[in-house]
N, C-alpha and C positions, 0 to 999 in steps of 0.2 A: 815215292819219289816226287809225285805230283804235289802231294801235300807239303813236302819239304820245300820244293821250288816256290810254291805259293807263299809260304811263310817267309822265305828269303826275299821274295819280291816286295813283301809288305813291311819288312823290318830292316834295320841296319844295326848290326852289333847287338841284336837282341831287343832293340827298342823300336816301338812303333814309329814309323816315319812321320805320322801326324803329330806325335808328341815332340819329336826332335825338331820339327819345323816350328812348332809353337815356342820351343825353348830358344831356338836361334832368334826368332822374331822378338822375344822378350828381351834378350840380351842386347840386341842391336838397337832397341828403343828405350832401354832402361835409363839412359842418360837424360832423357827428356824430363825426368823427375828432379833433376839437379836444381833448377831454380826454386821449386817449391820446398825442397829439403833445405836449401840454403836459407830461404826466408824463414823457415820454421826454426832453424838454429839461431838465427839472429833475433827472432821474436822473443826468445828467452831473456835477452838482454835489452829489451825495449826501454827499460827504465834508465839505462846508462846514458847520461847526458853528454859526458865528455868521452868520446870514442878513443881519445888518446891515452886515457888514464886506466892502466891495468887494474889499479886498486878498486875502481868502481865495478869492474867485472868480478873481481874477487868478492866484493861485498854482496853481490847477488847470490853467490854460492856458499858464502861463509856460514857455518853452523850458527843457528840461533835457537835457544832453548826456551820452551814454555812448559807450563804444567797443565795436565789434563784434569778432569773432574776428580780423579782418584789421587791427585797429588803427585803423579808420576811425571817426570820430565821427558820431553821428546823434542827432536830437532825439527823445527817447522820448515827448514830449508832442505830436508832430505829429499823430498819429492822433486824440488827444483833441480837438485844435482842429478837425480836419477833421470829426469826428463832431458837434461843437458847431455848426459852420457849416451842416452838412446838416440837423441837427435844427431849427435856427432858421429856415432857409429853408422847410422843410416846414410848420412851425407858422405862420409868417408868411403863406405863400400860402393855407393853409387858413383862417386868420382873415380874410384878404382876401375869399375866396369867401363865407365866412359872413356878413360884414357887407354883402355885396351880394345876399344871398338873403333873400327874404321868409319862407321857411320857418324860417330860423334865429330870427327875431324872434317868430315865432308858436309856436315850440317852448318850452313853459313849463318844460322841464327845465333850461333855461339862464336863470338869473336875471340881473338887471342887475348884481349884484355879480360874477357870473362873467364877464360881458362886460367890465366895468371891469378886473377882474384880468388878463384876457387882454391887454387893451390895455397895461396898465402893465408887464406882464412882457415884452411885445414891445418896448416902449420901452427897458426896462432891458437886455435881452439884446442889442438892436441896438447900444446904447452900449458894452456889454461886448465885443462883437465888434470894434468899432473899436479899443478899447484893446488887445485881444489881438493884433490885427494890428500895431499899433504896437510892442507889446512884443517881438513875434517878428521885427520889421523886415520884415514881409511887404508886398508891394505891394498897395495897396488897389485891387482891380480888380473893381468890382461887376458881377456877372452881370446878365442881364436880370431874373431873378427877384428878386435882391437889390435892384435898383433899384425894383421894384414895392413891395417891403416898405418901403424907405426913404420912398417917396411915401405909403404907407399910414400910417406913423408920423407923417409931417408933417401929413397930413390928419385922421387920426382921433384922434391922441394928443397931439401937441404943441399947447399952448394950453389943454388941459384940465387940471384940477387933478390932480396926482399925489399920491395919498395914500400913506401908509406903513403898510399893514396889518401890525400886530404889529411895526412897525419893520423891515420886511424889507430895504429898501435905501435908501441915502442918496445919491440921484443928484445932489442939489443941492450936495454937497460935492466933486464932481469938479473937478479942476484947481486947487484951492486950494493955494497954495505953503506949505510947511512946512520948517523946518530939519530935517536928518537926525536930530538929537537928539530931536526931537519925534515922529518916526515911530513907528508901532506896529512890533512885531517882524515881523509879516507884510509890512508895506510895506517895511521895511528889507531883508528877504530878497528881495522882488520887485525892488527897485531894484538890488540887487546882481546878481541874475540878468540884469537888463536890460543892465548894464554887461558882464557876461560874454558875453552874446549879441553886443553891439556889437563887443567885442574879437575874438571869433571871426570875425565877418564881415569886420572890418577886416584881420585877419591873412590870411584866405583870399583876399580880393578886392583890397583896396587895396595890399597888399604882393605881389601876384602877379607883378609885374615885377622884384622883388628877392628871388630864392629864398633868398639867405643871410639877409637880414633876416627873411624869413618863417619860416625854420627856427628862428632864434634866438628870436623872439618867441613862436612856437608852443611852444617848450620852456619859456620863461619863464611862459607862461600855464598850462601843466600844473603847474609848480611853485607858482604862485599858487593854483591850484585845490586842490592838495594841502594847502597851508598854510592855506587858508580852511576846509577840511574839519576841520582840527584845532581851529578856533575856532568850531565849529558853535553853541556855546552863547553866542557873542558876535557877534550879527548886525551890530552897528554897526562892530566891528573888521573884519569881513569886507567890509563896504561900503567902509570907508576903504582897505583893502588894494587892492581892485579899482579904486577911484576913482583912487588914486595911480598904479597900473599903467597905466590908460587915459590919464592925463595924460602919462606917459612915452612911450607909443606915439604919441600925437598930436604931441608935441614932435619925435619922430623923423621923423614924416611931413612 
């Protein structure tokens, strides 16, 4: 009985009190990492000059292929997207912890403007992640943590007014159809890269049962890429070139 009473005095629910105290302490101060995690997320897009232009954010994450020494193609932007996904998840989970912590709201070093900015940025970058995965033709497979972030956005951000501090981003313009002639140069290049990505996936996967057709179209794609590079200063012509090629591949399929 004395041994049991001693154990009961040193534990709570089977856990060592020292461990629980450390856990509580960690949760109550986790929010202090928010500024650094927020900065790390934005650092990925340091090259974006116009913070109002969604297409420049897309361009940072858009697949771009190169050949290695063995002649195999690889996406040089894959690591950038992976870093972005990881940074967004870390920031979102930290914000989720902060919003459930009384210490966060009692800490006067975080103003209401800071909290609102964190929420708005989480919403924007969550939307950007969805677009990036669609651009890269990646399967959208939310992890447990990403699902938590999605619920956080739905609960804490959606429905609240989204301001545009200094015109940072135009979320309300997403999905509005435009003719290619009306696209900005950045959007035209992004749409061209999307077609290039789709063509690469189609040739590698959909034509896998026809090695001859696969080889022919792979070579034609290389020629199209070389021709497009020569028209770098004419993004609309690049887009038209790849669009026509994609239609030819689809007609063959």
